[in-house]
C-alpha positions, 0 to 999 in steps of 0.5 A: 864362391864365384870370382865376382863374389870374391872381388866384390868382398875385396873391394868392399874391404878396400873401400873401408880402408880408403874411408880411413884416409878421410878420417886420418888425413894427418897419418896419410900426410906424414906417410907421404912427406917422410920419404921426401924429407929423407930424400932432401936430407940425403940429397942436400945435407948428407949427399956426396956418395963415394965411388959414384960416377956422375951426379950423386942425385942421379944415384940417390933418387932411385935408391930412395925410391926403393927405400920408400917401398919399405917405409910405411909398413908399420901403418898396415901392420898396426891397422891389422893388429888393431882390427885383431885387438878390437875383434873386427876381424872376428866379426868379418870372419863370422860373415859370409865373405871370402876368406882373406878379403880383409887382408886383400882390401888392406893390401890394395889400399896400401898399394894405392897409397904407395903408388901415390907416394912413389909418383910424388917422390918422382916429382920431387926427384925431378924438382931437385935435378934428377933425370932419367935417360931411358924410354917410357917403357923402361920408366914404367918397367922401373916403377913396376919393379918398385911396386912389386917389391912393395907388394912383397914387403907388404905381405911380409908385414901382414904376416908379421902383424898376424903373428905379433897380434898386438899393436905394441909389438909392431914397434919392435918389429918395425925397428928391423926395417931400418937396418934392412933398408940401410943395409943396401946400396940405396945411398952408397955403392958397395965398393965404398964399404968394408970388404965384409959388408959389400957382399951382404949389401949386394945380396939384399933384395932392395939392392937388386931392385935399386940397381935394376931401376938405376939401369932402367932409368939410365942412372949411375950404378945400374947393371942390366943383369940385376933386372931379373934378380929384381923380378925374382926376389919379390916373387920368392918373398911372395911365394913364402909369406903370402901363403903363411899370412893366409894360413895364419889368418885362417887359424885365427880363433880356430 
């Protein structure tokens, strides 16, 4: 099967997912608005941030941008399980199309939505007073780190959806997103946490990305040494869960 054939199949599946946006605009809108509500709530209602030097909003926004890369995974997971329940994936597998094109199409559509949501969050951050102090290259590099984390988390979600097999079980899985997301330095510095909790937070891949993007943005809480960790963590997660998702997909109805 030629590369052009594979790309064509993947793009066809991507357009299928994008067509769902027009039919389900409310779901898309909620996915974009929810992180903004979280940012405004923590920025204005909860804000403060112990052990933070400088403006809290400059610490908070990069953390919220990182947390946004975890939110919304349940949408992709639910879509995959619904296709499984309705037999849609079995129909696609019976057609002469590239293996995994359905999953790749779903992941590309999710990444497009995530990019739009990320840029929207950046605009809201600027509106509430957040500022970056690095150059254009550092700014783009930070966005690249955020999207790479999203891509890795996305394939974890796809694998879990294929394992769950039913939309009802996705709700149980998505509960895990909250402790993983909040058990990071998105909202507070590890130094302000209990001694036993700080090291756990620092080992969270989300903390590595949040610290790295703060450094690239020139915001409080950034440390140069975390940029490499923010690159390595998504690659490690992809190396584990991408093959697992593909293998699980190939075994469906085998």
